[in-house]
Structures are given as C-alpha cells and as structure tokens.
N, C-alpha and C positions, 0 to 999 in steps of 0.2 A: 145574222142577223135576227131571224127568227124568233131567238133564244132570248134577245135583250126583249119581245113585246111580250114574252112568255113571262120571264122571271118580273117586268113593270104591272102585271095587271094582278100576277101572284102576290107581289110586294101592294099592293093597294089596295087587295081584298085586306091580306092580313092585316096592313095600318085601318080598315075600318074597321075589325073586329076589333081589332085592342080597343079604339075610340071610345065604339056603341059600350063593350064591355066598365071603359070608366065613367062615361053617363051613367050607367044602370047603378056601377058603386057609390056614385058620388048622392044619386038620388034614394037610396036605400040609406046613406049614414054609414058609409064606413069609414071616413075620416073625420067623421062629429069626433071631436075630442072633450069627453065628458069628467075628466079624471083635472086636468090642468086647473078647473076653475075654482074646484071642491079645495083646492089645495092653493091656490093663490096665497090666502090671505096667512098663510103660513110661510111666507118667503118676506126678507128684511126688506121693504123697502130703501133704497140708494137714498142715505141722508147727504140734506143741500146745504154746502157752507151757505150761511150769510155773506153777502156782499157789505165789505169795510168801509164807511165813508171817509172821503178824508180829503179836508176842504168843504169848498163848493162843489167841485167835480164829483160826480158818481160815475166809477166804469163801472160798465156792463158787460157780459161774455156774449158774444155774437158766433 
C-alpha cells in the first residue's frame, strides 16, 4: 500500500514539473506563430456565392 503513496507523490511532482515547463515556454514565446501571418495574404480566400432571389422570398443559409 505504501508503494501507491510513493507513486502518487512522484506523479504529482512530475506533473508539476511539466506544468511549470509549459508555463515558462509560453511566457518565452515558444508557441508564438510568426510565420503564418506573413504568408496569409498569399492564400486565396474562399469565394462566396451570391444568393439568388426568387420571387419575394429570399432564402438564407443558417
């Protein structure tokens, strides 16, 4: 039974270490995307098809 307590304590320490490492890497800008905004204008936007009006009722997509 004491092995469970030891494993629980070790797993909590490892989880805290990984959490602290994640927070530090986010604060240092490790996950900032500096490439995509510079090439976003090169990608084509999706074309929006005009809605055809039939009679008095206008159909809209919801």
